[in-house]
SETORFI-705842 format. One record per residue: residue number from 1; residue in three letters; z, y, x of N, C-alpha, C in turn. Coordinates in nm, 3 decimals, padded with zeros to 5 digits. Example, Ala and Ser with C-alpha at 12.3 -4.5 7.8 and 13.67 -1.06 7.14 Angstrom:
% residues 2
i=1 aa=ALA n_pz=00.780 n_py=-00.569 n_px=01.319 ca_pz=00.780 ca_py=-00.450 ca_px=01.230 c_pz=00.780 c_py=-00.330 c_px=01.320
i=2 aa=SER n_pz=00.708 n_py=-00.225 n_px=01.285 ca_pz=00.714 ca_py=-00.106 ca_px=01.367 c_pz=00.787 c_py=00.003 c_px=01.290
***
This chain:
% residues 84
i=1 aa=MET n_pz=07.649 n_py=05.264 n_px=-01.545 ca_pz=07.587 ca_py=05.168 ca_px=-01.528 c_pz=07.542 c_py=05.062 c_px=-01.646
i=2 aa=ARG n_pz=07.421 n_py=05.090 n_px=-01.710 ca_pz=07.365 ca_py=05.001 ca_px=-01.767 c_pz=07.231 c_py=05.077 c_px=-01.642
i=3 aa=LEU n_pz=07.240 n_py=05.217 n_px=-01.623 ca_pz=07.108 ca_py=05.187 ca_px=-01.546 c_pz=07.094 c_py=05.087 c_px=-01.432
i=4 aa=LYS n_pz=07.211 n_py=05.087 n_px=-01.358 ca_pz=07.261 ca_py=04.920 ca_px=-01.260 c_pz=07.224 c_py=04.787 c_px=-01.341
i=5 aa=GLN n_pz=07.236 n_py=04.778 n_px=-01.465 ca_pz=07.157 ca_py=04.663 ca_px=-01.536 c_pz=07.027 c_py=04.676 c_px=-01.525
i=6 aa=ASN n_pz=06.937 n_py=04.777 n_px=-01.501 ca_pz=06.831 ca_py=04.811 ca_px=-01.552 c_pz=06.772 c_py=04.776 c_px=-01.432
i=7 aa=GLN n_pz=06.838 n_py=04.839 n_px=-01.317 ca_pz=06.801 ca_py=04.801 ca_px=-01.220 c_pz=06.769 c_py=04.634 c_px=-01.160
i=8 aa=ASN n_pz=06.937 n_py=04.593 n_px=-01.172 ca_pz=06.926 ca_py=04.443 ca_px=-01.140 c_pz=06.842 c_py=04.317 c_px=-01.230
i=9 aa=LYS n_pz=06.785 n_py=04.406 n_px=-01.343 ca_pz=06.636 ca_py=04.331 ca_px=-01.403 c_pz=06.554 c_py=04.273 c_px=-01.313
i=10 aa=MET n_pz=06.480 n_py=04.450 n_px=-01.323 ca_pz=06.398 ca_py=04.412 ca_px=-01.218 c_pz=06.467 c_py=04.416 c_px=-01.076
i=11 aa=LYS n_pz=06.489 n_py=04.368 n_px=-01.036 ca_pz=06.503 ca_py=04.243 ca_px=-00.864 c_pz=06.482 c_py=04.114 c_px=-00.923
i=12 aa=LYS n_pz=06.570 n_py=04.133 n_px=-01.017 ca_pz=06.547 ca_py=03.952 ca_px=-01.042 c_pz=06.390 c_py=03.950 c_px=-01.123
i=13 aa=SER n_pz=06.317 n_py=04.036 n_px=-01.170 ca_pz=06.173 ca_py=03.996 ca_px=-01.265 c_pz=06.111 c_py=04.034 c_px=-01.139
i=14 aa=ILE n_pz=06.125 n_py=04.096 n_px=-01.044 ca_pz=06.025 ca_py=04.110 ca_px=-00.928 c_pz=06.050 c_py=04.038 c_px=-00.800
i=15 aa=LEU n_pz=06.235 n_py=03.962 n_px=-00.801 ca_pz=06.187 ca_py=03.872 ca_px=-00.733 c_pz=06.205 c_py=03.724 c_px=-00.771
i=16 aa=SER n_pz=06.105 n_py=03.713 n_px=-00.909 ca_pz=06.118 ca_py=03.543 ca_px=-00.999 c_pz=05.923 c_py=03.562 c_px=-00.942
i=17 aa=ILE n_pz=05.864 n_py=03.686 n_px=-00.980 ca_pz=05.711 ca_py=03.709 ca_px=-00.941 c_pz=05.710 c_py=03.694 c_px=-00.806
i=18 aa=THR n_pz=05.779 n_py=03.732 n_px=-00.680 ca_pz=05.733 ca_py=03.681 ca_px=-00.561 c_pz=05.745 c_py=03.536 c_px=-00.525
i=19 aa=MET n_pz=05.882 n_py=03.524 n_px=-00.572 ca_pz=05.922 ca_py=03.351 ca_px=-00.578 c_pz=05.793 c_py=03.244 c_px=-00.607
i=20 aa=ALA n_pz=05.706 n_py=03.307 n_px=-00.754 ca_pz=05.641 ca_py=03.212 ca_px=-00.825 c_pz=05.462 c_py=03.231 c_px=-00.720
i=21 aa=ALA n_pz=05.472 n_py=03.352 n_px=-00.673 ca_pz=05.298 ca_py=03.416 ca_px=-00.611 c_pz=05.365 c_py=03.315 c_px=-00.485
i=22 aa=LEU n_pz=05.413 n_py=03.319 n_px=-00.425 ca_pz=05.455 ca_py=03.216 ca_px=-00.236 c_pz=05.454 c_py=03.136 c_px=-00.326
i=23 aa=LEU n_pz=05.521 n_py=03.046 n_px=-00.380 ca_pz=05.493 ca_py=02.843 ca_px=-00.457 c_pz=05.350 c_py=02.882 c_px=-00.501
i=24 aa=GLY n_pz=05.263 n_py=02.943 n_px=-00.581 ca_pz=05.124 ca_py=02.942 ca_px=-00.601 c_pz=05.050 c_py=02.926 c_px=-00.492
i=25 aa=LEU n_pz=05.080 n_py=03.007 n_px=-00.403 ca_pz=04.987 ca_py=03.015 ca_px=-00.260 c_pz=05.044 c_py=02.889 c_px=-00.137
i=26 aa=GLY n_pz=05.140 n_py=02.892 n_px=-00.135 ca_pz=05.159 ca_py=02.730 ca_px=-00.047 c_pz=05.085 c_py=02.585 c_px=-00.086
i=27 aa=VAL n_pz=05.103 n_py=02.613 n_px=-00.298 ca_pz=05.037 ca_py=02.447 ca_px=-00.311 c_pz=04.912 c_py=02.505 c_px=-00.317
i=28 aa=VAL n_pz=04.782 n_py=02.637 n_px=-00.287 ca_pz=04.682 ca_py=02.574 ca_px=-00.295 c_pz=04.651 c_py=02.569 c_px=-00.141
i=29 aa=SER n_pz=04.766 n_py=02.696 n_px=-00.007 ca_pz=04.665 ca_py=02.598 ca_px=00.110 c_pz=04.726 c_py=02.500 c_px=00.137
i=30 aa=CYS n_pz=04.795 n_py=02.443 n_px=00.125 ca_pz=04.821 ca_py=02.273 ca_px=00.172 c_pz=04.674 c_py=02.176 c_px=00.150
i=31 aa=ARG n_pz=04.625 n_py=02.222 n_px=00.103 ca_pz=04.518 ca_py=02.137 ca_px=00.066 c_pz=04.414 c_py=02.134 c_px=00.197
i=32 aa=GLU n_pz=04.335 n_py=01.996 n_px=00.172 ca_pz=04.305 ca_py=02.000 ca_px=00.321 c_pz=04.133 c_py=01.900 c_px=00.301
i=33 aa=GLU n_pz=04.072 n_py=01.979 n_px=00.199 ca_pz=03.921 ca_py=02.035 ca_px=00.162 c_pz=03.850 c_py=02.039 c_px=00.306
i=34 aa=LYS n_pz=03.794 n_py=01.985 n_px=00.390 ca_pz=03.702 ca_py=02.069 ca_px=00.476 c_pz=03.590 c_py=02.130 c_px=00.359
i=35 aa=SER n_pz=03.549 n_py=02.258 n_px=00.437 ca_pz=03.411 ca_py=02.274 ca_px=00.408 c_pz=03.317 c_py=02.221 c_px=00.508
i=36 aa=GLU n_pz=03.205 n_py=02.249 n_px=00.431 ca_pz=03.071 ca_py=02.221 ca_px=00.540 c_pz=03.075 c_py=02.284 c_px=00.600
i=37 aa=ALA n_pz=03.104 n_py=02.459 n_px=00.605 ca_pz=03.061 ca_py=02.533 ca_px=00.766 c_pz=03.161 c_py=02.438 c_px=00.818
i=38 aa=GLU n_pz=03.298 n_py=02.406 n_px=00.816 ca_pz=03.377 ca_py=02.364 ca_px=00.920 c_pz=03.331 c_py=02.228 c_px=00.931
i=39 aa=LYS n_pz=03.273 n_py=02.119 n_px=00.873 ca_pz=03.196 ca_py=01.990 ca_px=00.884 c_pz=03.076 c_py=01.972 c_px=01.030
i=40 aa=ALA n_pz=03.019 n_py=02.107 n_px=01.020 ca_pz=02.938 ca_py=02.133 ca_px=01.113 c_pz=02.953 c_py=02.183 c_px=01.174
i=41 aa=GLY n_pz=03.082 n_py=02.257 n_px=01.177 ca_pz=03.078 ca_py=02.296 ca_px=01.308 c_pz=03.173 c_py=02.239 c_px=01.402
i=42 aa=GLU n_pz=03.251 n_py=02.144 n_px=01.366 ca_pz=03.292 ca_py=01.968 ca_px=01.393 c_pz=03.178 c_py=01.900 c_px=01.529
i=43 aa=ALA n_pz=03.077 n_py=01.904 n_px=01.425 ca_pz=02.967 ca_py=01.828 ca_px=01.415 c_pz=02.922 c_py=01.881 c_px=01.605
i=44 aa=VAL n_pz=02.926 n_py=02.033 n_px=01.550 ca_pz=02.767 ca_py=02.121 ca_px=01.720 c_pz=02.870 c_py=02.098 c_px=01.798
i=45 aa=GLU n_pz=02.993 n_py=02.101 n_px=01.795 ca_pz=03.115 ca_py=02.107 ca_px=01.821 c_pz=03.112 c_py=01.955 c_px=01.943
i=46 aa=GLU n_pz=03.112 n_py=01.843 n_px=01.890 ca_pz=03.148 ca_py=01.722 ca_px=01.919 c_pz=02.990 c_py=01.669 c_px=02.073
i=47 aa=LYS n_pz=02.852 n_py=01.765 n_px=01.959 ca_pz=02.741 ca_py=01.730 ca_px=02.021 c_pz=02.759 c_py=01.816 c_px=02.214
i=48 aa=MET n_pz=02.806 n_py=01.922 n_px=02.166 ca_pz=02.808 ca_py=02.031 ca_px=02.276 c_pz=02.889 c_py=01.902 c_px=02.413
i=49 aa=GLU n_pz=03.035 n_py=01.845 n_px=02.334 ca_pz=03.100 ca_py=01.815 ca_px=02.463 c_pz=02.988 c_py=01.655 c_px=02.517
i=50 aa=GLU n_pz=02.855 n_py=01.619 n_px=02.435 ca_pz=02.837 ca_py=01.529 ca_px=02.469 c_pz=02.741 c_py=01.550 c_px=02.533
i=51 aa=THR n_pz=02.694 n_py=01.666 n_px=02.523 ca_pz=02.576 ca_py=01.737 ca_px=02.591 c_pz=02.654 c_py=01.781 c_px=02.723
i=52 aa=GLY n_pz=02.780 n_py=01.836 n_px=02.738 ca_pz=02.853 ca_py=01.887 ca_px=02.887 c_pz=02.875 c_py=01.722 c_px=02.946
i=53 aa=ASP n_pz=02.845 n_py=01.666 n_px=02.924 ca_pz=02.908 ca_py=01.496 ca_px=02.959 c_pz=02.794 c_py=01.448 c_px=03.012
i=54 aa=ALA n_pz=02.668 n_py=01.541 n_px=02.893 ca_pz=02.522 ca_py=01.457 ca_px=03.018 c_pz=02.480 c_py=01.474 c_px=03.131
i=55 aa=MET n_pz=02.496 n_py=01.645 n_px=03.116 ca_pz=02.437 ca_py=01.806 ca_px=03.229 c_pz=02.569 c_py=01.737 c_px=03.366
i=56 aa=GLU n_pz=02.718 n_py=01.680 n_px=03.316 ca_pz=02.742 ca_py=01.663 ca_px=03.441 c_pz=02.701 c_py=01.576 c_px=03.498
i=57 aa=ASP n_pz=02.726 n_py=01.472 n_px=03.449 ca_pz=02.631 ca_py=01.305 ca_px=03.465 c_pz=02.537 c_py=01.324 c_px=03.590
i=58 aa=ALA n_pz=02.423 n_py=01.397 n_px=03.523 ca_pz=02.332 ca_py=01.443 ca_px=03.567 c_pz=02.319 c_py=01.549 c_px=03.709
i=59 aa=ALA n_pz=02.455 n_py=01.634 n_px=03.724 ca_pz=02.472 ca_py=01.633 ca_px=03.832 c_pz=02.503 c_py=01.531 c_px=03.916
i=60 aa=ASP n_pz=02.549 n_py=01.500 n_px=03.899 ca_pz=02.620 ca_py=01.400 ca_px=03.989 c_pz=02.503 c_py=01.319 c_px=04.050
i=61 aa=ASP n_pz=02.402 n_py=01.260 n_px=03.989 ca_pz=02.316 ca_py=01.186 ca_px=04.029 c_pz=02.208 c_py=01.317 c_px=04.138
i=62 aa=THR n_pz=02.229 n_py=01.466 n_px=04.062 ca_pz=02.105 ca_py=01.461 ca_px=04.180 c_pz=02.231 c_py=01.531 c_px=04.279
i=63 aa=GLY n_pz=02.335 n_py=01.539 n_px=04.337 ca_pz=02.413 ca_py=01.536 ca_px=04.443 c_pz=02.365 c_py=01.409 c_px=04.528
i=64 aa=ASP n_pz=02.430 n_py=01.328 n_px=04.434 ca_pz=02.418 ca_py=01.188 ca_px=04.504 c_pz=02.280 c_py=01.173 c_px=04.572
i=65 aa=ALA n_pz=02.149 n_py=01.160 n_px=04.497 ca_pz=02.012 ca_py=01.161 ca_px=04.573 c_pz=01.989 c_py=01.269 c_px=04.692
i=66 aa=MET n_pz=02.039 n_py=01.420 n_px=04.672 ca_pz=02.093 ca_py=01.456 ca_px=04.807 c_pz=02.162 c_py=01.410 c_px=04.908
i=67 aa=GLU n_pz=02.226 n_py=01.401 n_px=04.892 ca_pz=02.289 ca_py=01.314 ca_px=05.022 c_pz=02.210 c_py=01.225 c_px=05.089
i=68 aa=ASP n_pz=02.158 n_py=01.110 n_px=04.942 ca_pz=02.071 ca_py=00.975 ca_px=05.043 c_pz=01.991 c_py=01.095 c_px=05.049
i=69 aa=VAL n_pz=01.918 n_py=01.178 n_px=05.042 ca_pz=01.770 ca_py=01.193 ca_px=05.089 c_pz=01.832 c_py=01.279 c_px=05.263
i=70 aa=ALA n_pz=01.954 n_py=01.355 n_px=05.224 ca_pz=01.994 ca_py=01.397 ca_px=05.415 c_pz=02.032 c_py=01.306 c_px=05.449
i=71 aa=GLU n_pz=02.108 n_py=01.190 n_px=05.403 ca_pz=02.088 ca_py=01.089 ca_px=05.574 c_pz=01.970 c_py=01.040 c_px=05.593
i=72 aa=GLU n_pz=01.845 n_py=01.029 n_px=05.536 ca_pz=01.737 ca_py=00.980 ca_px=05.540 c_pz=01.693 c_py=01.024 c_px=05.635
i=73 aa=THR n_pz=01.644 n_py=01.179 n_px=05.584 ca_pz=01.640 ca_py=01.261 ca_px=05.703 c_pz=01.677 c_py=01.299 c_px=05.849
i=74 aa=GLU n_pz=01.826 n_py=01.246 n_px=05.836 ca_pz=01.871 ca_py=01.263 ca_px=05.979 c_pz=01.866 c_py=01.165 c_px=06.017
i=75 aa=ASP n_pz=01.877 n_py=01.012 n_px=06.016 ca_pz=01.835 ca_py=00.879 ca_px=06.027 c_pz=01.666 c_py=00.929 c_px=06.084
i=76 aa=ALA n_pz=01.625 n_py=00.942 n_px=06.031 ca_pz=01.506 ca_py=00.988 ca_px=06.033 c_pz=01.459 c_py=01.096 c_px=06.227
i=77 aa=MET n_pz=01.501 n_py=01.200 n_px=06.192 ca_pz=01.541 ca_py=01.289 ca_px=06.270 c_pz=01.627 c_py=01.207 c_px=06.478
i=78 aa=GLU n_pz=01.698 n_py=01.121 n_px=06.410 ca_pz=01.752 ca_py=01.057 ca_px=06.518 c_pz=01.646 c_py=00.993 c_px=06.619
i=79 aa=GLU n_pz=01.600 n_py=00.901 n_px=06.464 ca_pz=01.422 ca_py=00.777 ca_px=06.553 c_pz=01.333 c_py=00.896 c_px=06.627
i=80 aa=THR n_pz=01.318 n_py=00.979 n_px=06.542 ca_pz=01.205 ca_py=01.023 ca_px=06.599 c_pz=01.241 c_py=01.100 c_px=06.806
i=81 aa=LYS n_pz=01.370 n_py=01.114 n_px=06.782 ca_pz=01.481 ca_py=01.209 ca_px=06.905 c_pz=01.513 c_py=01.148 c_px=07.015
i=82 aa=GLU n_pz=01.469 n_py=00.942 n_px=06.955 ca_pz=01.421 ca_py=00.821 ca_px=07.037 c_pz=01.323 c_py=00.817 c_px=07.072
i=83 aa=GLU n_pz=01.241 n_py=00.823 n_px=07.087 ca_pz=01.097 ca_py=00.798 ca_px=07.110 c_pz=01.029 c_py=00.920 c_px=07.122
i=84 aa=MET n_pz=01.077 n_py=01.007 n_px=07.141 ca_pz=01.060 ca_py=01.106 ca_px=07.272 c_pz=01.097 c_py=01.128 c_px=07.433
***
């Protein structure tokens, strides 16, 4: 009987310590302070997105310019055929 009482006390002690540890971890993990590394990472990510957008715009502009040149070349070829 006495052994069972000691085991129950041990279980209660372990459970109490575990609950206190979990509560402490929960409070500490709820902080939303951004470290300098996180801020720098976000800034890099934002700049990468801006750079990607600029590259897409440049590619679109280049494609439009190539289409214009192709049309002008085709028109010039047709004019040359007509002159011959």
